[in-house]
C-alpha positions in Angstrom: 49.1 17.8 -41.0 52.0 15.9 -39.6 52.9 15.8 -35.9 56.4 14.8 -35.0 57.4 14.0 -31.5 61.0 13.9 -30.6 62.2 12.7 -27.3 65.7 13.4 -26.0 67.2 11.4 -23.3 70.1 12.8 -21.5 72.9 10.4 -20.6 73.2 10.3 -16.9 76.8 9.7 -15.9 77.5 9.4 -12.2 79.9 12.0 -10.8 82.7 10.3 -8.9 85.3 12.2 -7.1 89.0 11.4 -6.8 88.5 10.6 -3.1 85.9 7.9 -3.9 88.1 6.3 -6.5 91.1 6.3 -4.1 88.8 4.8 -1.4 87.5 2.1 -3.7 91.1 1.2 -4.8 92.1 0.9 -1.1 89.2 -1.3 -0.3 89.9 -3.6 -3.2 93.5 -3.8 -2.1 92.5 -4.7 1.5 90.0 -7.3 0.4 92.4 -9.1 -1.9 95.4 -9.0 0.4 93.7 -10.2 3.6 93.4 -14.0 3.9 89.9 -15.4 4.4 89.1 -17.3 7.6 88.8 -21.0 6.9 86.2 -22.0 9.5 86.3 -22.2 13.3 89.2 -23.9 15.1 88.0 -25.8 18.1 90.5 -26.3 21.0 90.7 -29.7 22.5 89.5 -29.6 26.1 92.3 -31.9 27.2 94.8 -29.2 26.3 93.4 -26.6 28.7 95.0 -26.6 32.1 92.7 -27.5 35.0 93.1 -25.7 38.3 94.5 -27.9 41.0 93.1 -27.5 44.5 95.5 -26.6 47.2 96.1 -29.5 49.6 96.3 -28.6 53.3 100.0 -29.8 53.4 100.8 -27.2 50.6 99.2 -24.3 52.5 101.7 -22.2 54.4 101.5 -22.6 58.1 99.5 -19.8 59.8 101.2 -17.7 62.3 99.5 -18.0 65.7 100.8 -14.7 67.1 99.4 -11.7 65.4 101.9 -9.3 67.1 99.3 -7.4 69.0 100.7 -8.2 72.5 102.6 -5.8 74.7 106.3 -6.3 74.5 107.9 -6.7 77.9 111.7 -6.7 78.1 113.2 -9.3 80.4 114.9 -7.9 83.5 118.7 -8.3 83.5 120.2 -9.5 86.8 
């Protein structure tokens, strides 16, 4: 008696939709068109403006009268 064993393997092909192909093409296009960053650019601290304090001579003079007094008209002779 002879026993024969046969095994069949089904080829599994992935099912890819048109949307997935379109998305993959778009991603490849974006990746190839965008320039890559070439490291970190450090800014020189001397280029940054430093705030200057206001000197008392530069400050506007403060008004002493706040305008809360009662206005009295002078009497005309």
